[in-house]
N, C-alpha and C positions, 0 to 999 in steps of 0.2 A: 198400708204398705206392708208387704210380706217380709217377715223376718224369720230367720232360722237360728236357733240357739242350740249348740252342742253342749253336752255335759257327760260326765262319767269317766273322763280320763284320769290318769294318775301314774304313780310309780309302782310297778309290780316286779316280781321276780319271774324269770323264765319258767314256763310251765303253768303260770297262773292264768286266771280268766278276768276279763273285764266286759262290762256291758256299756256301750256308748248309747246315749239318747240324743235325739234331734227333735226339738219342738218347733213346730211351725205356727206362726201367729199372723193375723191379718187376712187370712183366707181359709178355705176348707181344704184339708189335706187330700181329699179324694179327687181333687183336680190335678194332682201332681204325681209325676214319677220322681223318685228320689234315689240318690246314690251317695255312697261314701267314697271319698278320696283321701289320700294321705300324702304328706310331703315331708321327707326326711331332710336333714341339713345338707345342703349342697346338691340336692337331687330335684328332679322335676316332680310336680304333682302327678300322682298316678291313681288310677281307678282301683277300688278295692271290691266294692259290691254295689248292686243296684236292684231296685224293685219297682215294678210298674204301678200304676195308680190304684189297682184293686188288690195287688199283692199276689196275683196268680203267676206272675213271671218274675224270676230273679236271675241274676247273672253275677258271676264271681270272677275275680282275677285268679289265675292258676295258683298263686301263692296263698289265696284265701280259701280255696276249696277244701272242704272237709274239716276246717277248723273254725271258720267264721260263718255266722248265720245272720242274714238281714231279715227284718220283719217290720210290720207296721200295724198301727192301731188307728184307723181313720177316725173312729169315734173320739179319740183323745188327741188327735192331731200330732201323733208321735211316730217316729221311726227309730228302730233300734239296730244296733250292730253287736251281736254277741260274739266275743272273741275268746276262743279257748286255746290252750297250749301255746301261749304267747312266746315269742322268740325275741332275742335282742334286735334282730333285723326288722321287727315290727315297730320299733321306736320311730315316732313321727308325730307331726300334728295331723289330726284327723278332722276332715271337713265334711259337712253335710251339704249337699247341693240338690236343688229341685228344678224340675222342668214342668211348666204348667201345660200339660197335655195328657190326654188319656190314650196312651199308646199301647200297642201290643208288642213292644220291644223295649230293651234297656240299652241305652248308649253308654259306651265307655269313654266318650270324648268329653274333655273339659269344656269345650266350646258349646256343647249341647245344652248346658244347664244355665238357667237365667239367674238363679238366686243361690247365694252362698252364705254359710255361717262364718263365724270368726275362728272356728277351730277349737279343738281340745287336745292337749298334749298327752301322749301316751309314751311312757318310758319303761322299757323292759330291761332289767339288769340281769346279768348272767350269773 
């Protein structure tokens, strides 16, 4: 059974950085496209960044461009989200999601992803 486990969240101040990690178990990561989503209190879950199965294609939400970087290490079954210059509005639960397909595109749709982690809380204070 495929499982995704996020880690790396926490409480930081505005302007700080965090690196989130997503560990996939039960299968090999190179079969999956992976994305990060987030959900703030009272808001819908939204796409943050995604990366295709070999890492050659990435996609970012406008709010993440220039500050966030998604990467993957297929040998370690890990996906990362480096977040720099964090802002209070980045406060949310961040989720890792995976789609078992070797695609040449990255979807921003929640419905596209079959597997989800439990999420990790990121809180940015002003």
